[in-house]
C-alpha positions as CSV (number, residue, x, y, z in Angstrom):
1,M,138.9,216.8,6.9
2,K,140.8,217.3,3.6
3,L,143.1,220.3,3.4
4,W,143.8,222.1,0.1
5,P,147.4,222.7,-0.8
6,T,148.8,226.1,-0.1
7,S,149.5,226.6,-3.8
8,I,145.8,226.5,-4.5
9,M,144.5,228.3,-1.4
10,M,146.7,231.4,-1.8
11,P,145.5,232.5,-5.3
12,V,141.9,231.9,-4.1
13,L,142.4,234.1,-1.0
14,V,144.0,236.9,-3.1
15,L,141.1,236.8,-5.6
16,C,138.5,237.0,-2.8
17,L,140.3,240.0,-1.2
18,S,140.4,241.7,-4.6
19,V,136.6,241.2,-5.2
20,C,135.9,242.6,-1.7
21,R,137.9,245.7,-2.4
22,L,136.1,246.3,-5.7
23,V,132.7,245.9,-4.0
24,Q,133.6,248.2,-1.2
25,G,135.0,250.8,-3.6
26,G,131.9,250.7,-5.7
27,E,129.7,251.2,-2.6
28,A,131.8,254.1,-1.4
29,A,131.6,255.8,-4.8
30,A,127.9,255.3,-4.9
31,A,127.5,256.7,-1.4
32,S,129.3,259.9,-2.4
33,L,126.6,260.7,-5.0
34,P,123.1,261.9,-4.4
35,N,120.4,259.3,-4.8
36,G,119.6,258.6,-8.4
37,S,122.3,260.9,-9.8
38,E,125.2,260.1,-12.0
39,P,128.7,261.8,-12.1
40,P,129.1,264.3,-14.9
41,P,131.0,263.0,-17.9
42,A,134.7,263.6,-18.4
43,A,135.8,265.6,-21.4
44,D,138.1,264.3,-24.1
45,A,141.1,266.3,-25.2
46,S,139.3,267.9,-28.2
47,Y,136.3,269.1,-26.2
48,L,135.6,272.8,-26.5
49,L,134.5,274.4,-23.3
50,G,131.2,276.2,-23.0
51,P,129.2,278.1,-20.4
52,E,128.5,276.2,-17.1
53,D,131.5,273.9,-17.6
54,M,133.8,273.9,-14.6
55,V,137.6,273.7,-14.8
56,K,140.2,273.2,-12.1
57,I,143.3,275.4,-12.5
58,S,146.5,274.5,-10.6
59,V,149.7,276.5,-10.4
60,W,152.6,274.5,-9.0
61,K,153.9,275.6,-5.6
62,D,151.1,278.2,-5.2
63,E,148.0,277.1,-3.3
64,H,146.4,280.5,-3.7
65,L,146.4,280.0,-7.5
66,T,144.8,276.6,-7.4
67,Q,141.1,277.1,-7.9
68,E,138.0,275.6,-9.5
69,V,136.2,278.1,-11.7
70,V,133.1,278.1,-13.9
71,V,132.8,279.3,-17.4
72,R,130.3,282.2,-17.3
73,P,127.4,282.7,-19.7
74,D,129.6,285.3,-21.6
75,G,132.2,282.5,-22.2
76,M,134.8,284.0,-19.8
77,I,136.5,282.8,-16.6
78,S,138.1,284.9,-13.9
79,F,141.4,284.1,-12.4
80,P,143.7,285.9,-9.9
81,L,146.4,288.2,-11.3
82,V,145.2,287.8,-14.9
83,G,141.6,288.8,-14.6
84,D,139.1,287.6,-17.2
85,I,140.1,285.1,-19.9
86,P,138.0,283.8,-22.8
87,A,137.3,280.1,-22.2
88,A,134.3,279.1,-24.3
89,G,135.2,277.5,-27.6
90,R,138.7,276.5,-26.4
91,T,140.2,273.2,-25.3
92,V,141.7,272.9,-21.8
93,E,145.1,272.8,-23.4
94,D,144.4,276.1,-25.2
95,L,143.3,277.6,-21.9
96,R,146.4,276.3,-20.1
97,L,148.7,277.9,-22.7
98,E,146.9,281.2,-22.4
99,L,147.2,281.1,-18.6
100,V,150.9,280.3,-18.8
101,K,151.4,283.3,-21.2
102,R,149.6,285.7,-18.9
103,L,151.0,284.4,-15.6
104,A,154.6,284.7,-17.0
105,K,154.3,288.5,-16.5
106,F,154.0,287.9,-12.8
107,M,156.2,284.8,-12.1
108,P,159.1,283.0,-13.8
109,N,158.2,279.8,-15.8
110,P,154.8,279.2,-14.3
111,H,153.8,275.5,-14.3
112,V,150.0,275.4,-14.9
113,S,147.6,272.5,-15.2
114,V,144.0,272.7,-16.3
115,L,141.4,270.0,-15.9
116,A,137.8,270.0,-16.9
117,T,136.0,268.7,-13.8
118,K,132.4,269.1,-14.8
119,I,130.9,269.1,-18.3
120,L,127.6,270.9,-18.0
121,S,127.3,272.8,-21.2
122,Y,127.2,270.1,-23.9
123,K,123.6,269.1,-23.6
124,I,121.6,267.4,-26.3
125,Y,118.0,266.4,-26.3
126,V,116.2,263.4,-27.8
127,I,112.4,263.4,-27.8
128,G,109.6,261.4,-29.3
129,R,109.4,257.6,-30.0
130,V,112.6,256.5,-28.3
131,N,112.9,254.3,-25.2
132,K,114.6,256.8,-23.0
133,P,113.7,260.4,-24.1
134,G,115.3,263.3,-22.3
135,E,118.3,265.6,-21.8
136,F,121.8,264.1,-22.1
137,L,125.1,265.5,-20.8
138,V,127.9,264.3,-23.0
139,G,131.7,264.9,-22.6
140,H,132.5,264.2,-26.3
141,Y,131.2,265.2,-29.6
142,T,128.1,263.1,-30.4
143,D,126.5,262.3,-33.8
144,V,122.8,261.5,-34.4
145,L,123.2,257.8,-34.2
146,Q,125.1,258.0,-30.9
147,A,122.3,260.3,-29.5
148,L,119.7,257.7,-30.5
149,S,121.8,255.1,-28.8
150,L,121.9,257.2,-25.6
151,A,118.2,257.4,-25.7
152,G,117.8,253.6,-25.8
153,G,117.0,253.3,-29.5
154,L,113.8,253.7,-31.4
155,T,110.5,252.2,-30.4
156,P,108.7,249.8,-32.8
157,F,106.3,252.5,-34.0
158,A,109.0,255.2,-34.7
159,A,109.0,256.8,-38.2
160,E,112.7,255.9,-38.7
161,N,113.1,257.8,-42.0
162,D,111.4,261.0,-40.7
163,I,113.7,261.9,-37.9
164,R,114.7,265.6,-37.6
165,V,117.4,267.5,-35.8
166,M,116.3,271.0,-34.6
167,R,119.0,273.6,-34.1
168,R,118.8,277.2,-33.0
169,D,121.6,279.1,-34.8
170,R,122.0,282.8,-33.9
171,G,118.3,283.1,-33.1
172,E,117.1,281.2,-36.2
173,Q,115.7,277.7,-36.2
174,R,117.4,275.2,-38.6
175,V,116.2,271.7,-39.4
176,F,118.3,268.7,-40.5
177,Q,116.7,265.5,-41.9
178,F,117.9,262.1,-40.7
179,R,116.8,258.9,-42.4
180,Y,117.7,256.2,-39.9
181,G,116.8,253.4,-42.3
182,D,119.1,254.7,-45.0
183,V,122.0,255.2,-42.6
184,R,121.5,251.7,-41.1
185,K,122.0,250.4,-44.6
186,G,125.1,252.4,-45.1
187,K,123.5,255.0,-47.4
188,D,123.9,258.8,-47.3
189,L,126.1,258.7,-44.2
190,S,126.7,262.4,-44.4
191,Q,123.4,263.1,-42.7
192,N,124.7,261.5,-39.5
193,I,125.9,265.0,-38.4
194,I,127.8,266.0,-35.2
195,L,125.3,267.5,-32.8
196,E,125.9,270.9,-31.3
197,R,125.0,272.2,-27.8
198,G,121.3,272.4,-27.4
199,D,120.3,270.3,-30.5
200,V,117.0,268.5,-30.3
201,V,116.6,265.1,-32.1
202,V,112.9,264.6,-32.8
203,V,111.7,261.0,-33.5
204,P,108.0,261.0,-34.7
């Protein structure tokens, strides 16, 4: 029987072990999630918090001041010592600086970290003649083209130049036109607007 040189066998063995670890890690991650569910998206640094989002606040060397809190419908969070703090419409860094400022009244040089753990407020909807219509949770600002991509693109019978974005603004309904065919050709790109929470993209 022919034996392979050690210089060849060792790299192959290392590669096999690495692949096994990746497969096992993927299986473990999948097992930790409910069937058919996906983990909520992570937020980028510029993301503005909104109601239902969850943040983890950690204060160094104080386990009692390490908590995961949810942004309430009124846009506030509650935290020990400092009470209610406005969170909606702020980045996690803005919120961290506010906590440092308020906690400084109770402790010297507080070291605070804030992490958005679940992004549940930035929901957009795509309905009509797309391949995967529905509700989408997104952890970054999304324009109309990106929303259509999330929905799997247009179906062959979609009216690509009659797409509309429906937005409820202070109780009033606003409508924005989106001509996909024009944007695809590089025309009138300004209509590829950034979507806001709750926007509905309608593809007839």
